[in-house]
C-alpha positions, -999 to 999 in steps of 0.1 A, spaced: 240 609 43 202 611 43 181 643 46 173 638 83 210 636 91 217 667 71 189 686 89 203 674 123 238 686 114 225 719 102 206 723 135 237 714 155 259 738 135 234 766 142 237 758 179 275 760 177 272 793 158 249 807 186 258 789 218 292 774 211 328 781 213 355 770 189 389 776 205 424 766 212 430 755 247 460 750 269 456 714 282 489 709 299 526 718 296 532 686 275 503 695 251 501 732 253 477 739 224 447 717 217 416 722 196 385 726 218 348 727 210 322 736 236 285 743 237 268 759 268 231 762 275 205 758 302 186 733 280 200 700 291 183 681 262 201 703 237 235 696 254 227 659 257 221 657 220 257 667 213 269 641 238 248 613 223 258 622 187 295 629 192 306 618 227 326 642 248 320 655 283 290 672 298 293 691 331 269 712 351 281 748 354 285 761 389 289 796 403 323 804 417 316 834 439 291 842 466 280 873 447 269 852 417 252 826 439 231 853 456 222 868 422 215 834 407 187 824 430 162 824 401 186 813 374 183 779 357 212 754 359 237 757 331 253 728 312 284 726 291 294 700 265 330 698 254 354 679 232 391 684 227 419 672 204 411 653 172 375 645 184 368 682 183 383 685 149 362 655 136 330 672 148 340 705 131 347 686 99 313 670 100 294 703 107 317 726 87 294 729 56 266 741 78 285 767 100 278 803 92 291 826 119 320 806 133 335 793 100 367 813 104 373 799 139 366 764 125 392 769 98 419 778 124 409 748 146 412 724 116 446 738 107 459 733 142 445 698 143 462 690 110 495 703 122 493 684 155 484 652 137 513 657 112 539 663 140 528 638 166 
């Protein structure tokens, strides 16, 4: 790994620490617990960077209630990038050395991914 790639990974880990979520999601009754990684922000270029580097899904965040819509007239659009299952675990493995704040959540996600891989 070259220095530019290390800097990029450190930058992306910082974004996950500040704007991301490392969680366990309920995908369906058949697969009730899955590792999930998300990053939300109003800066589309930042979100797009994650999609370009790691794949996943980007969606535009919408407001679900009329109250929020009326308050949001001057708000910027929000975007969310997400990955689930082993793809989320692979990203966490790559960025793990650079995480600072969400390292405990990353450990739990990696343990779940390892268990799911072992028993599937």
